[in-house]
C-alpha positions in Angstrom: 70.9 62.2 135.3 73.8 61.8 132.8 75.8 64.5 131.0 78.2 63.4 128.2 80.2 65.9 126.2 83.0 65.2 123.7 84.8 68.3 122.6 86.4 69.0 119.2 89.9 68.5 120.7 88.7 65.0 121.9 88.6 65.9 125.5 85.5 64.3 127.1 83.4 64.9 130.2 80.9 62.5 131.8 78.8 63.6 134.8 76.5 61.0 136.3 74.1 60.5 139.2 73.3 56.9 139.6 72.9 54.0 142.0 74.5 51.4 139.8 77.0 51.4 136.9 80.0 49.6 135.6 82.4 51.2 133.2 85.4 49.7 131.4 86.9 51.9 128.6 87.2 50.2 125.3 90.0 52.5 124.4 92.0 53.9 127.3 93.9 56.4 125.1 93.1 59.3 127.5 94.3 60.6 130.8 91.5 60.2 133.3 90.7 62.2 136.4 87.7 60.9 138.4 85.8 62.8 141.1 83.0 61.8 143.5 80.7 64.4 145.1 78.5 62.0 147.1 78.8 58.3 147.9 81.7 56.2 146.8 83.0 54.8 143.4 85.1 51.7 143.4 88.0 51.5 140.8 90.2 48.6 139.9 93.5 49.7 138.4 95.8 46.9 137.2 94.4 44.6 139.9 94.6 47.2 142.6 91.3 48.2 144.2 90.8 51.8 145.3 87.7 53.6 146.6 87.1 57.2 145.6 85.3 59.3 148.2 84.3 63.0 148.0 87.6 64.0 149.7 89.8 62.5 147.1 90.2 62.1 143.3 91.9 59.4 141.2 94.3 59.9 138.3 94.9 57.4 135.5 97.5 57.4 132.8 97.0 56.8 129.1 96.8 53.1 128.3 96.0 52.0 131.9 93.7 48.9 132.2 91.0 49.8 134.7 87.3 49.6 135.4 85.0 51.5 137.8 81.8 50.4 139.5 79.0 52.0 141.6 76.7 49.9 143.7 74.8 52.0 146.2 71.3 52.3 147.8 71.5 56.1 147.3 72.6 57.9 144.1 76.4 58.4 143.7 77.3 61.7 142.0 80.4 61.5 139.9 82.4 63.5 137.4 85.0 61.9 135.0 87.3 64.0 132.9 89.1 62.4 129.9 92.0 64.4 128.5 93.3 63.6 125.1 96.9 62.6 125.1 98.0 65.4 122.8 96.2 68.0 125.0 98.1 66.8 128.1 101.4 66.4 126.2 101.1 70.0 125.0 100.2 71.2 128.5 103.2 69.4 130.0 105.5 70.9 127.4 104.3 74.4 128.2 104.9 73.7 131.9 108.4 72.2 131.4 110.0 74.0 128.5 111.9 77.2 129.0 111.1 80.4 127.0 113.6 79.8 124.3 112.1 76.4 123.4 108.4 77.2 124.0 107.6 78.3 120.5 109.6 75.7 118.5 106.6 73.4 118.3 108.4 70.3 119.6 106.3 68.4 122.1 108.0 66.4 124.8 107.2 62.8 125.7 103.8 62.2 127.3 104.0 62.6 131.1 103.6 59.6 133.3 101.9 60.3 136.7 101.7 58.2 139.8 98.2 56.6 139.5 96.6 56.8 142.9 94.3 59.0 145.1 95.0 62.7 145.6 93.4 65.1 148.1 90.5 67.0 146.6 91.2 70.4 148.2 92.1 74.0 147.5 92.0 75.4 144.0 91.2 72.0 142.5 88.0 71.7 144.5 87.1 75.3 143.8 87.5 74.9 140.0 85.8 71.5 139.8 82.9 72.5 141.9 82.3 75.5 139.6 82.6 73.2 136.5 80.1 70.8 138.1 77.7 73.6 138.8 77.9 74.7 135.2 77.4 71.2 133.9 74.3 70.8 136.1 72.9 73.9 134.3 73.6 72.3 130.9 76.9 73.9 130.1 77.4 74.0 126.3 80.2 76.5 125.7 83.2 74.6 124.5 85.7 77.4 125.0 84.6 77.8 128.6 84.8 74.0 129.2 88.3 73.9 127.9 89.3 76.7 130.2 88.0 74.7 133.1 89.9 71.6 131.9 93.1 73.7 131.5 92.8 75.0 135.1 92.1 71.4 136.3 95.4 70.3 134.9 97.1 73.3 136.3 95.7 72.6 139.7 96.6 68.9 139.5 100.2 69.7 138.6 100.3 71.8 141.8 98.9 68.9 143.9 101.3 66.5 142.2 104.2 68.6 143.1 103.2 68.8 146.7 102.1 65.2 147.1 104.9 63.6 145.0 107.8 65.8 144.2 108.1 67.5 147.6 107.6 64.2 149.4 110.4 62.5 147.4 112.8 65.2 148.5 111.9 64.5 152.2 113.0 60.9 152.1 116.5 60.3 153.5 118.0 58.3 150.7 120.9 59.4 148.5 119.8 57.9 145.2 116.8 59.6 143.5 115.6 56.3 142.1 115.5 54.8 145.6 113.5 57.8 146.9 111.1 57.5 143.9 110.5 53.8 144.5 110.0 54.2 148.2 107.4 57.0 147.6 105.5 54.8 145.2 105.3 52.2 147.9 104.2 54.7 150.5 101.5 55.9 148.0 100.2 52.3 148.0 100.2 52.4 151.8 98.1 55.6 151.8 95.9 54.1 149.1 95.3 51.0 151.2 94.4 53.0 154.3 92.0 55.2 152.2 90.2 52.2 150.9 90.0 50.2 154.1 89.8 53.0 156.7 86.5 51.6 158.1 88.0 48.2 158.9 90.4 46.9 161.5 93.7 47.6 159.8 96.9 46.2 161.0 100.4 47.6 160.2 101.3 44.1 158.9 98.4 44.4 156.3 99.7 47.8 155.1 103.3 46.7 155.0 102.4 43.6 153.0 100.4 45.6 150.5 103.1 48.2 149.9 106.0 45.7 150.1 107.9 47.4 152.9 108.7 45.9 156.3 106.7 47.3 159.2 109.7 49.3 160.6 110.7 50.6 157.2 107.1 51.6 156.6 106.9 53.5 159.9 110.2 55.3 159.4 109.6 56.4 155.7 105.9 57.2 156.1 106.8 59.7 158.9 109.6 61.1 156.8 107.4 61.8 153.8 104.1 62.8 155.4 105.1 64.1 158.9 102.7 61.7 160.7 102.5 58.0 161.3 100.2 55.6 159.5 98.0 55.4 162.6 97.8 59.1 162.8 96.9 59.3 159.1 94.2 56.7 159.7 92.6 58.6 162.6 92.8 61.9 160.6 91.1 60.2 157.7 88.3 58.8 159.9 87.7 62.2 161.4 87.4 63.8 158.0 85.0 61.1 156.8 83.0 61.6 160.0 82.8 65.3 159.2 81.4 64.6 155.8 78.8 62.2 157.1 77.8 64.7 159.9 77.5 67.5 157.3 75.9 65.6 154.4 73.7 62.9 156.0 71.1 62.5 158.8 72.7 59.3 160.1 72.7 59.0 163.9 76.1 59.4 165.5 76.1 55.7 166.6 75.8 54.7 163.0 78.5 57.1 161.8 80.9 55.7 164.4 80.4 52.3 162.9 80.7 53.4 159.3 84.1 55.0 159.9 85.5 52.0 161.7 85.2 52.9 165.4 83.8 50.5 167.9 83.4 52.9 170.8 81.3 56.0 170.5 82.8 57.7 173.6 86.4 57.3 172.3 85.3 58.7 168.9 83.8 61.7 170.5 87.0 62.3 172.5 89.2 62.1 169.4 86.8 64.2 167.4 86.8 66.9 170.0 90.6 66.8 170.3 90.9 67.2 166.5 88.2 69.9 166.0 87.8 71.4 169.4 84.1 70.7 169.3 81.8 67.7 169.8 80.2 65.9 166.8 76.7 67.1 167.8 77.9 70.7 167.9 79.7 70.4 164.6 76.5 69.1 163.0 74.4 71.9 164.5 76.7 74.5 163.2 76.7 73.0 159.7 72.9 73.0 159.7 72.9 76.6 160.9 75.1 77.6 158.0 72.7 76.1 155.6 
C-alpha cells in the first residue's frame, strides 16, 4: 500500500507499507520528517547511519544529502512528511517574531535544525497517529491535511526546545557556542546508541563516534540527560522490549536476543525493576486491553 499526496503549497506526504524500498531524493529542497509505525527504516545522512524505530522520528534539513532503505521479511509501515521551505520559513517567523513585526511580511532566514532522532511521544504521537489513521482511510481534504502538518511542526518545535534548547542550558560551559557544539556531539552519542542498542556497545565506541573522550562523554551526557550512557542504553532496550512484547508474538527468549541481552534472567530482573511487572505479565495485560 502506498499513499502519495502533493499539496498546492508543495508540501508532500508519502505513506508506505512495504518489505523493500530504497529512496534517494532527486531534489532535497524540503524539510523532511520520517516516522516508522512498525519495523525499522535505515537512513544514511551525510555518511551517518541511523535506524528509525517506532519510538523515534528523524528530521532532515533542506538540502541534506540522504537516502533511506527498507529491507525486511515483514512489511514496514512508514510515513514521510516533506515540508516546503517557504512553509517552514513562514512557520518559523510566526513562532519567532514579536507582535509588532508579525504582519510586516518579512520572512526570517530558513531555520536549521539538528538532524537526528527525536522521541516520538506526547502530542506529536497523538497528532501523527490521527493523520495516519485518516490517510489509511484515503484522506483527500487539503485544508485538513495542512492543519495536521501545521500541528506537526508545532509539536516538533516543542520537542526541539526540550531535547535541544533545554539540554544546552544544562551543560556547564560558559560559552554558548561550546555548549551547542558539545550537545551536537552528545546527540551523535545518543544516535549511535539508538542504532546499535542490540549490539555489545563499548563506551570507547560511543566516544570515538561522537569525538569526545570517555570521561568527557560520561560527564556531559549526565549533565544534559540526567542519566549515564549505560542507563540510557538499558532504558532504550526495555522500551524496545515493550514494543516487541506488545506488537509481536516472538517468544521471550528471542526478544531478549533481539534487544541485545545475552541472559534472559537478567533481562527479566531489569524489566521488573523498570516496570514493576514481569515481561509475561506485561504481555498478558496488553493482550487483555486489546
